[in-house]
Backbone as CSV, one residue per row, in Angstrom:
resi,resn,N_x,N_y,N_z,CA_x,CA_y,CA_z,C_x,C_y,C_z
1,MET,40.549,-21.272,-0.815,40.210,-21.024,-2.216,38.735,-21.330,-2.487
2,ARG,38.264,-22.457,-1.932,36.863,-22.799,-2.150,35.942,-21.780,-1.490
3,LEU,36.298,-21.346,-0.274,35.462,-20.358,0.412,35.427,-19.034,-0.337
4,SER,36.591,-18.586,-0.801,36.636,-17.319,-1.542,35.875,-17.415,-2.858
5,ARG,35.944,-18.573,-3.509,35.205,-18.753,-4.758,33.700,-18.777,-4.484
6,TRP,33.322,-19.442,-3.388,31.903,-19.508,-3.031,31.372,-18.117,-2.717
7,LEU,32.165,-17.310,-1.990,31.750,-15.943,-1.678,31.694,-15.070,-2.924
8,ALA,32.644,-15.279,-3.839,32.664,-14.483,-5.071,31.448,-14.784,-5.942
9,ASP,30.976,-16.031,-5.909,29.822,-16.392,-6.728,28.501,-15.952,-6.113
10,ARG,28.489,-15.749,-4.800,27.216,-15.496,-4.123,27.210,-14.207,-3.302
11,TRP,28.135,-13.296,-3.580,28.212,-12.097,-2.748,26.992,-11.194,-2.935
12,VAL,26.415,-11.189,-4.135,25.219,-10.362,-4.362,24.059,-10.880,-3.515
13,MET,23.879,-12.209,-3.499,22.810,-12.795,-2.700,23.033,-12.548,-1.206
14,ILE,24.297,-12.635,-0.759,24.605,-12.416,0.655,24.291,-10.979,1.054
15,VAL,24.684,-10.023,0.223,24.400,-8.607,0.513,22.890,-8.362,0.525
16,ALA,22.177,-8.970,-0.428,20.721,-8.803,-0.473,20.067,-9.365,0.787
17,LEU,20.528,-10.522,1.253,19.965,-11.099,2.468,20.265,-10.236,3.689
18,LEU,21.457,-9.662,3.745,21.793,-8.778,4.861,20.914,-7.523,4.853
19,VAL,20.684,-6.956,3.683,19.830,-5.766,3.586,18.400,-6.112,3.983
20,LEU,17.885,-7.246,3.498,16.529,-7.659,3.869,16.415,-7.932,5.363
21,GLY,17.452,-8.537,5.945,17.435,-8.761,7.383,17.442,-7.464,8.166
22,TYR,18.204,-6.488,7.663,18.236,-5.166,8.320,16.867,-4.495,8.255
23,LEU,16.192,-4.627,7.106,14.863,-4.031,6.967,13.825,-4.755,7.804
24,ALA,13.983,-6.055,7.972,12.996,-6.835,8.717,13.227,-6.788,10.220
25,LEU,14.366,-6.282,10.667,14.678,-6.282,12.102,13.668,-5.502,12.937
26,PRO,13.273,-4.273,12.547,12.245,-3.579,13.350,10.915,-4.317,13.401
27,ILE,10.547,-4.986,12.298,9.290,-5.738,12.288,9.371,-6.913,13.252
28,LEU,10.523,-7.577,13.292,10.687,-8.689,14.218,10.646,-8.216,15.666
29,VAL,11.197,-7.040,15.923,11.159,-6.489,17.282,9.723,-6.189,17.702
30,VAL,8.953,-5.588,16.796,7.544,-5.295,17.100,6.762,-6.580,17.328
31,ALA,7.007,-7.600,16.490,6.318,-8.873,16.664,6.694,-9.519,17.993
32,GLY,7.960,-9.420,18.385,8.361,-9.983,19.672,7.750,-9.246,20.850
33,LEU,7.680,-7.926,20.752,7.094,-7.142,21.848,5.589,-7.339,21.963
34,SER,4.949,-7.845,20.914,3.513,-8.118,21.020,3.224,-9.276,21.973
35,PHE,4.235,-10.093,22.273,4.080,-11.199,23.234,4.739,-10.872,24.576
36,ASN,4.943,-9.601,24.835,5.677,-9.183,26.027,4.738,-8.556,27.050
37,ARG,4.988,-8.864,28.314,4.322,-8.163,29.409,5.359,-7.231,30.033
38,PRO,5.312,-5.935,29.705,6.357,-5.019,30.190,6.284,-4.842,31.691
39,SER,7.432,-4.503,32.258,7.481,-4.281,33.702,6.778,-2.995,34.102
40,SER,6.706,-2.031,33.185,5.995,-0.776,33.423,5.538,-0.216,32.087
41,ARG,4.673,0.782,32.119,4.146,1.355,30.888,5.205,2.090,30.093
42,LEU,6.235,2.561,30.754,7.296,3.295,30.068,8.491,2.419,29.752
43,SER,8.376,1.101,29.929,9.474,0.182,29.673,9.202,-0.584,28.380
44,TYR,10.236,-0.741,27.563,10.123,-1.447,26.296,11.024,-2.680,26.246
45,ASP,11.592,-3.071,27.374,12.421,-4.271,27.392,11.530,-5.506,27.498
46,PHE,12.062,-6.641,27.013,11.293,-7.880,27.054,11.365,-8.446,28.462
47,ASN,10.221,-8.434,29.144,10.173,-8.808,30.553,9.627,-10.220,30.762
48,GLU,8.474,-10.522,30.146,7.833,-11.818,30.375,6.958,-12.157,29.182
49,PHE,7.038,-13.434,28.747,6.223,-13.879,27.621,4.774,-14.032,28.061
50,THR,3.848,-13.555,27.206,2.432,-13.656,27.507,1.636,-13.617,26.214
51,LEU,0.456,-14.212,26.250,-0.486,-14.176,25.130,-1.681,-13.268,25.416
52,ASP,-1.645,-12.598,26.561,-2.773,-11.743,26.942,-2.974,-10.589,25.972
53,ASN,-1.889,-10.084,25.389,-2.027,-8.964,24.449,-2.817,-9.372,23.215
54,TRP,-2.635,-10.608,22.751,-3.376,-11.106,21.598,-4.786,-11.531,21.983
55,ARG,-4.980,-11.992,23.205,-6.308,-12.378,23.640,-7.202,-11.175,23.875
56,GLN,-6.606,-10.067,24.270,-7.360,-8.846,24.552,-6.756,-7.670,23.772
57,PRO,-6.879,-7.685,22.438,-6.282,-6.590,21.668,-6.975,-5.258,21.887
58,CYS,-8.215,-5.282,22.364,-8.969,-4.045,22.596,-9.089,-3.750,24.087
59,ALA,-8.035,-4.098,24.836,-8.054,-3.766,26.261,-8.151,-2.263,26.462
60,THR,-7.579,-1.511,25.538,-7.702,-0.056,25.545,-8.714,0.334,24.475
61,SER,-9.906,0.706,24.889,-10.987,0.950,23.935,-10.680,2.112,22.992
62,ASP,-9.996,3.131,23.493,-9.676,4.275,22.632,-8.780,3.858,21.471
63,MET,-7.876,2.917,21.707,-6.985,2.478,20.645,-7.750,1.760,19.541
64,CYS,-8.673,0.877,19.924,-9.448,0.151,18.915,-10.354,1.097,18.127
65,ASP,-10.897,2.109,18.781,-11.681,3.113,18.060,-10.817,3.841,17.032
66,ALA,-9.587,4.147,17.406,-8.674,4.815,16.481,-8.304,3.905,15.320
67,VAL,-8.124,2.617,15.592,-7.801,1.663,14.526,-8.953,1.560,13.541
68,VAL,-10.173,1.428,14.060,-11.351,1.343,13.184,-11.484,2.604,12.340
69,ARG,-11.233,3.743,12.949,-11.332,5.006,12.217,-10.271,5.079,11.113
70,SER,-9.066,4.632,11.401,-8.009,4.632,10.386,-8.335,3.677,9.253
71,VAL,-8.917,2.520,9.578,-9.303,1.567,8.535,-10.405,2.151,7.665
72,GLN,-11.370,2.821,8.266,-12.448,3.432,7.490,-11.906,4.500,6.548
73,ILE,-11.062,5.379,7.071,-10.485,6.435,6.229,-9.628,5.822,5.129
74,GLY,-8.812,4.827,5.484,-7.958,4.197,4.491,-8.750,3.503,3.402
75,PHE,-9.848,2.850,3.763,-10.659,2.146,2.768,-11.309,3.129,1.800
76,ILE,-11.931,4.166,2.321,-12.596,5.145,1.442,-11.575,5.853,0.565
77,ALA,-10.471,6.283,1.164,-9.432,6.979,0.388,-8.835,6.061,-0.668
78,THR,-8.670,4.787,-0.352,-8.104,3.843,-1.317,-9.040,3.638,-2.498
79,VAL,-10.318,3.470,-2.238,-11.280,3.255,-3.328,-11.329,4.472,-4.247
80,VAL,-11.452,5.655,-3.654,-11.540,6.873,-4.474,-10.238,7.114,-5.231
81,ALA,-9.108,6.989,-4.546,-7.820,7.241,-5.195,-7.522,6.210,-6.274
82,THR,-7.916,4.959,-6.057,-7.656,3.924,-7.057,-8.479,4.154,-8.314
83,VAL,-9.740,4.521,-8.147,-10.584,4.781,-9.316,-10.068,5.989,-10.094
84,LEU,-9.831,7.094,-9.393,-9.344,8.303,-10.082,-7.960,8.086,-10.676
85,GLY,-7.064,7.461,-9.922,-5.707,7.246,-10.407,-5.646,6.315,-11.601
86,THR,-6.483,5.273,-11.608,-6.501,4.352,-12.752,-7.001,5.046,-14.011
87,LEU,-8.061,5.832,-13.881,-8.567,6.581,-15.044,-7.523,7.572,-15.553
88,MET,-6.837,8.253,-14.648,-5.802,9.200,-15.061,-4.636,8.483,-15.737
89,ALA,-4.264,7.312,-15.237,-3.166,6.565,-15.848,-3.513,6.131,-17.264
90,PHE,-4.741,5.655,-17.474,-5.166,5.278,-18.826,-5.147,6.486,-19.751
91,ALA,-5.610,7.630,-19.241,-5.633,8.833,-20.080,-4.224,9.278,-20.454
92,LEU,-3.289,9.202,-19.517,-1.935,9.668,-19.786,-1.162,8.716,-20.683
93,VAL,-1.431,7.424,-20.601,-0.677,6.449,-21.389,-1.287,6.232,-22.763
94,ARG,-2.615,6.226,-22.845,-3.281,5.840,-24.090,-3.698,7.018,-24.962
95,HIS,-3.652,8.237,-24.470,-4.170,9.366,-25.239,-3.148,10.502,-25.277
96,ARG,-3.185,11.259,-26.357,-2.357,12.450,-26.526,-3.271,13.671,-26.477
97,PHE,-2.980,14.598,-25.613,-3.804,15.794,-25.494,-2.917,16.951,-25.068
98,ARG,-3.434,18.160,-25.251,-2.685,19.354,-24.914,-2.537,19.465,-23.388
99,GLY,-1.321,19.731,-22.941,-1.054,19.840,-21.519,-0.721,18.523,-20.856
100,ARG,-0.460,17.488,-21.650,-0.158,16.168,-21.076,1.118,16.195,-20.257
101,SER,2.137,16.878,-20.729,3.401,16.964,-19.984,3.215,17.711,-18.670
102,GLY,2.411,18.763,-18.699,2.159,19.501,-17.466,1.399,18.675,-16.445
103,VAL,0.476,17.845,-16.914,-0.269,16.975,-15.998,0.669,15.964,-15.348
104,ASN,1.619,15.435,-16.119,2.601,14.505,-15.548,3.414,15.163,-14.442
105,VAL,3.770,16.419,-14.641,4.530,17.132,-13.610,3.673,17.365,-12.372
106,LEU,2.415,17.750,-12.572,1.526,18.003,-11.443,1.270,16.732,-10.631
107,ILE,1.252,15.579,-11.295,1.028,14.322,-10.585,2.173,14.016,-9.635
108,PHE,3.388,14.362,-10.033,4.545,14.079,-9.189,4.700,15.085,-8.047
109,LEU,4.018,16.218,-8.112,4.177,17.227,-7.071,3.790,16.742,-5.675
110,PRO,2.623,16.067,-5.491,2.324,15.574,-4.136,3.345,14.583,-3.604
111,MET,3.998,13.840,-4.503,5.011,12.886,-4.062,6.297,13.583,-3.664
112,ALA,6.605,14.692,-4.335,7.853,15.403,-4.058,7.706,16.474,-2.986
113,THR,6.490,16.914,-2.724,6.274,17.971,-1.732,6.423,17.407,-0.321
114,PRO,7.157,18.078,0.557,7.246,17.619,1.954,5.870,17.567,2.603
115,GLU,5.655,16.563,3.433,4.356,16.397,4.063,3.998,17.579,4.956
116,LEU,4.996,18.205,5.550,4.736,19.376,6.387,4.128,20.503,5.568
117,VAL,4.671,20.731,4.372,4.149,21.789,3.495,2.746,21.436,3.020
118,MET,2.531,20.180,2.638,1.211,19.777,2.165,0.178,19.858,3.283
119,GLY,0.550,19.451,4.489,-0.380,19.495,5.604,-0.795,20.910,5.959
120,THR,0.166,21.822,6.015,-0.166,23.210,6.337,-0.950,23.879,5.207
121,SER,-0.640,23.520,3.964,-1.386,24.089,2.838,-2.841,23.644,2.850
122,LEU,-3.062,22.366,3.105,-4.432,21.874,3.180,-5.182,22.480,4.360
123,LEU,-4.480,22.659,5.469,-5.114,23.297,6.625,-5.535,24.716,6.288
124,ALA,-4.657,25.471,5.631,-5.010,26.831,5.235,-6.186,26.839,4.259
125,LEU,-6.232,25.869,3.362,-7.336,25.778,2.407,-8.654,25.512,3.121
126,PHE,-8.664,24.549,4.040,-9.905,24.211,4.738,-10.372,25.346,5.647
127,VAL,-9.427,26.023,6.288,-9.792,27.124,7.178,-10.359,28.294,6.381
128,SER,-9.703,28.628,5.261,-10.196,29.739,4.447,-11.543,29.429,3.814
129,ALA,-11.815,28.144,3.530,-13.093,27.760,2.949,-14.162,27.528,4.010
130,GLY,-13.800,27.606,5.268,-14.754,27.408,6.340,-15.174,25.967,6.535
131,VAL,-14.317,25.029,6.147,-14.643,23.604,6.300,-14.140,23.127,7.654
132,PRO,-14.992,22.575,8.502,-14.524,22.093,9.815,-13.644,20.862,9.658
133,GLN,-12.554,20.825,10.431,-11.624,19.708,10.345,-12.216,18.478,11.047
134,GLY,-12.004,17.323,10.427,-12.522,16.088,11.002,-12.309,14.924,10.059
135,PHE,-13.233,13.994,10.082,-13.106,12.750,9.319,-12.963,13.018,7.830
136,TRP,-13.821,13.873,7.281,-13.841,14.057,5.829,-12.680,14.903,5.336
137,THR,-12.192,15.824,6.132,-11.001,16.565,5.700,-9.773,15.651,5.667
138,ILE,-9.698,14.707,6.608,-8.606,13.721,6.564,-8.720,12.874,5.302
139,MET,-9.938,12.444,4.982,-10.136,11.604,3.817,-9.762,12.338,2.532
140,ILE,-10.155,13.611,2.421,-9.815,14.399,1.235,-8.298,14.558,1.108
141,ALA,-7.637,14.809,2.232,-6.186,14.958,2.204,-5.510,13.655,1.797
142,HIS,-6.005,12.525,2.278,-5.398,11.238,1.936,-5.600,10.901,0.463
143,VAL,-6.781,11.207,-0.054,-7.013,10.969,-1.480,-6.044,11.790,-2.315
144,MET,-5.762,12.987,-1.868,-4.911,13.891,-2.640,-3.514,13.329,-2.853
145,PHE,-2.897,12.775,-1.797,-1.536,12.272,-1.997,-1.507,10.802,-2.423
146,CYS,-2.605,10.068,-2.228,-2.630,8.673,-2.670,-2.823,8.558,-4.179
147,VAL,-3.510,9.522,-4.787,-3.758,9.468,-6.228,-2.442,9.417,-7.002
148,SER,-1.453,10.187,-6.586,-0.177,10.227,-7.303,0.482,8.856,-7.322
149,PHE,0.487,8.164,-6.204,1.114,6.846,-6.150,0.339,5.835,-6.989
150,VAL,-0.980,5.959,-7.028,-1.775,5.054,-7.859,-1.484,5.286,-9.332
151,VAL,-1.413,6.542,-9.746,-1.149,6.857,-11.150,0.210,6.308,-11.576
152,VAL,1.225,6.518,-10.771,2.568,6.053,-11.125,2.611,4.532,-11.214
153,THR,1.956,3.840,-10.292,1.978,2.376,-10.298,1.234,1.809,-11.492
154,VAL,0.038,2.323,-11.769,-0.755,1.801,-12.885,-0.106,2.183,-14.216
155,LYS,0.501,3.361,-14.300,1.198,3.760,-15.526,2.328,2.793,-15.852
156,ALA,3.068,2.377,-14.843,4.154,1.428,-15.083,3.624,0.104,-15.624
157,ARG,2.471,-0.332,-15.110,1.875,-1.568,-15.615,1.386,-1.407,-17.043
158,LEU,0.765,-0.276,-17.354,0.265,-0.045,-18.705,1.402,0.098,-19.705
159,ALA,2.487,0.744,-19.287,3.613,0.936,-20.207,4.262,-0.385,-20.594
160,GLY,4.222,-1.373,-19.704,4.829,-2.668,-20.014,3.880,-3.668,-20.639
161,MET,2.654,-3.251,-20.940,1.669,-4.164,-21.508,1.780,-4.188,-23.025
162,ASP,1.644,-5.360,-23.605,1.745,-5.527,-25.050,0.415,-5.143,-25.697
163,ARG,0.425,-4.079,-26.488,-0.808,-3.625,-27.148,-1.264,-4.589,-28.238
164,ARG,-0.368,-5.467,-28.693,-0.761,-6.381,-29.757,-1.813,-7.389,-29.295
165,LEU,-1.874,-7.649,-27.985,-2.910,-8.548,-27.475,-4.297,-7.941,-27.658
166,GLU,-4.414,-6.649,-27.409,-5.695,-5.979,-27.630,-6.029,-5.908,-29.111
167,GLU,-5.025,-5.669,-29.929,-5.263,-5.625,-31.366,-5.698,-6.989,-31.896
168,ALA,-5.114,-8.048,-31.347,-5.526,-9.392,-31.768,-6.970,-9.670,-31.379
169,ALA,-7.374,-9.222,-30.187,-8.763,-9.409,-29.769,-9.717,-8.636,-30.677
170,MET,-9.331,-7.422,-31.060,-10.182,-6.648,-31.967,-10.247,-7.301,-33.349
171,ASP,-9.141,-7.925,-33.793,-9.162,-8.633,-35.079,-10.080,-9.845,-35.042
172,LEU,-10.292,-10.398,-33.838,-11.186,-11.550,-33.686,-12.620,-11.109,-33.387
173,TYR,-12.966,-9.887,-33.801,-14.323,-9.344,-33.756,-14.807,-9.045,-32.341
174,ALA,-13.912,-8.780,-31.412,-14.316,-8.312,-30.089,-14.462,-6.801,-30.137
175,ASN,-15.534,-6.298,-29.526,-15.704,-4.847,-29.498,-14.819,-4.241,-28.403
176,GLU,-14.903,-2.932,-28.251,-13.999,-2.257,-27.307,-14.262,-2.687,-25.865
177,TRP,-15.537,-2.833,-25.488,-15.851,-3.224,-24.119,-15.404,-4.653,-23.839
178,GLN,-15.618,-5.570,-24.774,-15.169,-6.939,-24.587,-13.653,-7.027,-24.509
179,THR,-12.967,-6.246,-25.317,-11.504,-6.241,-25.267,-11.000,-5.723,-23.934
180,PHE,-11.633,-4.666,-23.449,-11.218,-4.123,-22.153,-11.506,-5.102,-21.023
181,ARG,-12.680,-5.736,-21.045,-13.074,-6.613,-19.933,-12.292,-7.911,-19.916
182,ARG,-11.979,-8.457,-21.077,-11.351,-9.773,-21.127,-9.842,-9.739,-21.357
183,ILE,-9.324,-8.642,-21.865,-7.889,-8.578,-22.165,-7.200,-7.507,-21.325
184,THR,-7.667,-6.264,-21.465,-6.958,-5.154,-20.830,-7.044,-5.212,-19.311
185,LEU,-8.260,-5.351,-18.793,-8.436,-5.332,-17.338,-7.698,-6.463,-16.628
186,PRO,-7.768,-7.724,-17.098,-6.979,-8.764,-16.414,-5.483,-8.516,-16.437
187,LEU,-4.976,-7.892,-17.500,-3.539,-7.625,-17.568,-3.132,-6.474,-16.656
188,VAL,-4.018,-5.483,-16.502,-3.695,-4.319,-15.681,-4.055,-4.549,-14.217
189,LEU,-4.906,-5.545,-13.945,-5.411,-5.749,-12.585,-4.314,-5.920,-11.529
190,PRO,-3.225,-6.661,-11.790,-2.172,-6.729,-10.762,-1.595,-5.371,-10.388
191,GLY,-1.439,-4.484,-11.366,-0.957,-3.148,-11.062,-1.968,-2.339,-10.266
192,ILE,-3.258,-2.513,-10.573,-4.299,-1.802,-9.833,-4.344,-2.282,-8.390
193,VAL,-4.244,-3.606,-8.195,-4.256,-4.153,-6.835,-3.034,-3.676,-6.055
194,ALA,-1.876,-3.679,-6.695,-0.672,-3.186,-6.022,-0.801,-1.710,-5.651
195,ALA,-1.385,-0.923,-6.540,-1.591,0.500,-6.253,-2.560,0.689,-5.095
196,ALA,-3.618,-0.132,-5.053,-4.595,-0.018,-3.963,-3.957,-0.387,-2.623
197,LEU,-3.159,-1.444,-2.590,-2.486,-1.832,-1.346,-1.517,-0.742,-0.891
198,LEU,-0.802,-0.148,-1.852,0.122,0.935,-1.507,-0.629,2.142,-0.972
199,ALA,-1.752,2.483,-1.608,-2.536,3.632,-1.156,-3.096,3.396,0.245
200,PHE,-3.569,2.189,0.521,-4.120,1.910,1.849,-3.035,1.976,2.918
201,SER,-1.869,1.429,2.626,-0.792,1.475,3.614,-0.330,2.901,3.878
202,LEU,-0.266,3.727,2.840,0.125,5.125,3.029,-0.919,5.884,3.832
203,SER,-2.194,5.622,3.556,-3.257,6.300,4.290,-3.294,5.864,5.744
204,PHE,-3.185,4.572,5.988,-3.248,4.056,7.359,-2.065,4.534,8.181
205,ASP,-0.928,4.749,7.532,0.306,5.072,8.245,0.539,6.582,8.392
206,ASP,-0.209,7.395,7.678,0.107,8.829,7.650,-0.169,9.489,9.009
207,PHE,0.752,10.385,9.379,0.586,11.121,10.640,0.650,12.629,10.442
208,ILE,1.636,13.115,9.677,1.887,14.560,9.613,0.707,15.284,8.968
209,ILE,0.303,14.863,7.772,-0.807,15.517,7.092,-2.098,15.343,7.876
210,THR,-2.287,14.160,8.453,-3.487,13.905,9.250,-3.531,14.792,10.475
211,ASN,-2.409,14.980,11.124,-2.362,15.780,12.346,-2.773,17.232,12.089
212,PHE,-2.471,17.764,10.925,-2.835,19.139,10.612,-4.319,19.292,10.287
213,ASN,-4.945,18.237,9.795,-6.319,18.357,9.286,-7.310,17.477,10.021
214,ALA,-6.941,16.970,11.203,-7.802,16.022,11.914,-8.829,16.698,12.790
215,GLY,-8.532,17.878,13.296,-9.440,18.487,14.263,-9.449,17.679,15.548
216,THR,-10.608,17.200,15.951,-10.717,16.362,17.149,-10.734,14.868,16.821
217,THR,-10.624,14.511,15.548,-10.619,13.110,15.145,-9.244,12.502,15.413
218,VAL,-9.234,11.317,15.999,-7.979,10.646,16.361,-7.862,9.369,15.537
219,THR,-6.795,9.269,14.752,-6.497,8.050,14.021,-5.461,7.232,14.797
220,PHE,-5.159,6.046,14.285,-4.235,5.165,14.992,-2.836,5.763,15.134
221,PRO,-2.219,6.329,14.077,-0.905,6.961,14.276,-0.946,8.114,15.284
222,MET,-2.021,8.891,15.280,-2.133,9.985,16.241,-2.290,9.445,17.659
223,TYR,-2.993,8.329,17.809,-3.126,7.728,19.141,-1.768,7.251,19.659
224,VAL,-0.988,6.622,18.792,0.339,6.140,19.205,1.224,7.311,19.599
225,TRP,1.164,8.391,18.835,1.974,9.564,19.156,1.567,10.166,20.502
226,GLY,0.278,10.232,20.765,-0.176,10.774,22.037,0.122,9.846,23.202
227,ALA,0.038,8.514,22.957,0.290,7.558,24.032,1.759,7.440,24.370
228,ALA,2.643,7.871,23.471,4.081,7.755,23.732,4.510,8.583,24.935
229,GLN,3.760,9.614,25.269,4.136,10.466,26.397,3.762,9.842,27.741
230,ARG,2.780,8.947,27.746,2.362,8.325,29.007,2.534,6.815,29.015
231,GLY,3.156,6.272,27.965,3.403,4.852,27.889,2.525,4.172,26.859
232,ILE,3.157,3.600,25.827,2.405,2.946,24.761,1.962,1.564,25.232
233,PRO,0.678,1.248,25.141,0.213,-0.087,25.558,0.770,-1.166,24.633
234,PRO,1.028,-2.365,25.157,1.602,-3.437,24.314,0.670,-3.872,23.199
235,GLN,-0.628,-3.576,23.313,-1.554,-3.958,22.244,-1.260,-3.230,20.934
236,VAL,-0.534,-2.113,21.005,-0.134,-1.417,19.780,0.743,-2.323,18.922
237,ASN,1.629,-3.075,19.562,2.465,-4.015,18.822,1.640,-5.136,18.199
238,VAL,0.552,-5.510,18.848,-0.340,-6.525,18.291,-0.981,-6.017,17.004
239,ILE,-1.462,-4.773,17.037,-2.083,-4.192,15.837,-1.065,-4.102,14.704
240,GLY,0.147,-3.647,15.008,1.177,-3.534,13.982,1.548,-4.882,13.395
241,THR,1.699,-5.893,14.238,2.029,-7.231,13.752,0.899,-7.812,12.922
242,ALA,-0.344,-7.602,13.361,-1.486,-8.120,12.618,-1.602,-7.461,11.244
243,MET,-1.398,-6.159,11.165,-1.455,-5.471,9.877,-0.371,-5.970,8.934
244,PHE,0.831,-6.174,9.459,1.911,-6.692,8.616,1.609,-8.107,8.148
245,ALA,1.056,-8.947,9.034,0.725,-10.321,8.651,-0.364,-10.353,7.581
246,ILE,-1.362,-9.477,7.698,-2.427,-9.427,6.691,-1.870,-8.993,5.339
247,ALA,-1.005,-7.956,5.347,-0.395,-7.500,4.090,0.471,-8.596,3.477
248,LEU,1.233,-9.298,4.307,2.072,-10.390,3.807,1.222,-11.519,3.241
249,LEU,0.084,-11.796,3.871,-0.811,-12.835,3.376,-1.412,-12.462,2.025
250,LEU,-1.808,-11.205,1.885,-2.378,-10.766,0.609,-1.354,-10.841,-0.518
251,VAL,-0.129,-10.412,-0.229,0.927,-10.484,-1.246,1.226,-11.935,-1.612
252,GLY,1.259,-12.816,-0.601,1.523,-14.219,-0.870,0.425,-14.868,-1.705
253,LEU,-0.841,-14.556,-1.395,-1.951,-15.100,-2.174,-1.922,-14.593,-3.609
254,SER,-1.594,-13.310,-3.783,-1.505,-12.753,-5.133,-0.373,-13.406,-5.924
255,SER,0.768,-13.610,-5.274,1.885,-14.270,-5.951,1.552,-15.715,-6.293
256,LEU,0.881,-16.411,-5.383,0.500,-17.798,-5.645,-0.497,-17.885,-6.786
257,ARG,-1.438,-16.963,-6.822,-2.409,-16.972,-7.914,-1.739,-16.709,-9.253
258,GLY,-0.804,-15.741,-9.277,-0.086,-15.474,-10.521,0.750,-16.655,-10.974
259,ARG,1.354,-17.365,-10.029,2.153,-18.542,-10.389,1.267,-19.640,-10.954
260,ARG,0.079,-19.833,-10.363,-0.830,-20.849,-10.883,-1.328,-20.496,-12.276
261,GLU,-1.609,-19.205,-12.496,-2.070,-18.807,-13.825,-0.979,-19.007,-14.865
262,ARG,0.273,-18.664,-14.520,1.369,-18.870,-15.469,1.577,-20.356,-15.756
263,ARG,1.446,-21.194,-14.726,1.597,-22.628,-14.933,0.479,-23.177,-15.797
264,ALA,-0.758,-22.686,-15.572,-1.880,-23.150,-16.390,-1.713,-22.725,-17.844
265,ASN,-1.248,-21.502,-18.059,-1.024,-21.041,-19.436,0.088,-21.833,-20.107
266,LEU,1.130,-22.165,-19.328,2.226,-22.954,-19.891,1.762,-24.352,-20.271
267,LEU,0.946,-24.969,-19.403,0.434,-26.296,-19.718,-0.503,-26.261,-20.913
268,ALA,-1.320,-25.202,-21.001,-2.226,-25.083,-22.149,-1.444,-24.896,-23.445
269,GLY,-0.372,-24.080,-23.380,0.452,-23.895,-24.566,1.158,-25.157,-24.981
270,THR,1.635,-25.928,-24.005,2.305,-27.197,-24.315,1.335,-28.190,-24.921
271,ALA,0.109,-28.222,-24.391,-0.886,-29.150,-24.940,-1.274,-28.792,-26.363
272,SER,-1.350,-27.497,-26.650,-1.716,-27.089,-28.010,-0.611,-27.399,-29.000
273,VAL,0.655,-27.354,-28.547,1.773,-27.674,-29.450,1.811,-29.176,-29.747
274,ARG,1.545,-29.991,-28.717,1.587,-31.435,-28.892,0.354,-31.994,-29.598
275,ARG,-0.708,-31.213,-29.677,-1.943,-31.694,-30.286,-1.719,-31.916,-31.781
276,PRO,-2.057,-33.058,-32.303,-1.850,-33.302,-33.732,-2.793,-32.472,-34.580
277,SER,-2.314,-32.053,-35.720,-3.131,-31.230,-36.624,-4.073,-32.100,-37.435
């Protein structure tokens, strides 16, 4: 009876933990294989523990060149997509204009369109325009599909923001720029950061659209796909584990900062209530 009652009270948490464990299982496998010395290039079984893969992550120079290239493309695409997507989100949420509904539909099209269709369409566009495929065509393609995710993320943050805070700042004689810099931007910033992280991860991870518009440029996903035919080097698992650890660290720091800010605001509010008039 006690066991059944305990399970009945906590079955949602148990199911959630099982789902999270299922999602984390491939990541744990990749992290474990980063410390593995395989018996052969075509073998993926755990043969022998070693730290050589972490000591020499660039043992394969072509792989590190591909990683650097993917980081460069992801950074540029993230900056451009975040700026454009944030401006579009503000325009769609804060302003009424003709064709607003149509713009909302067009924003969702890159998210709903299969990557195969988008990749071939962009290839046809670049070929017909006489643009040589390479670094910049990949960057343009990544900006195109990253903008949609940025707009949706920032729109969700703006929709949940209390407009009365901005109105209160304007009532206290703050002009529009001061209100935006001190009230609006700090409130929207977590959504912008989340959108930027999402855009970078999508750009760094993309293969299908990149493969159609890369020309002779090789990114990290394309290198992994090509190396799979002759044996993927174990350093690939090191890069994957390192990227996941960096993303986890950034999310943890952002969560810790938000918790500290909420605690500071709570303490400030408590002190103001206890302060004698």
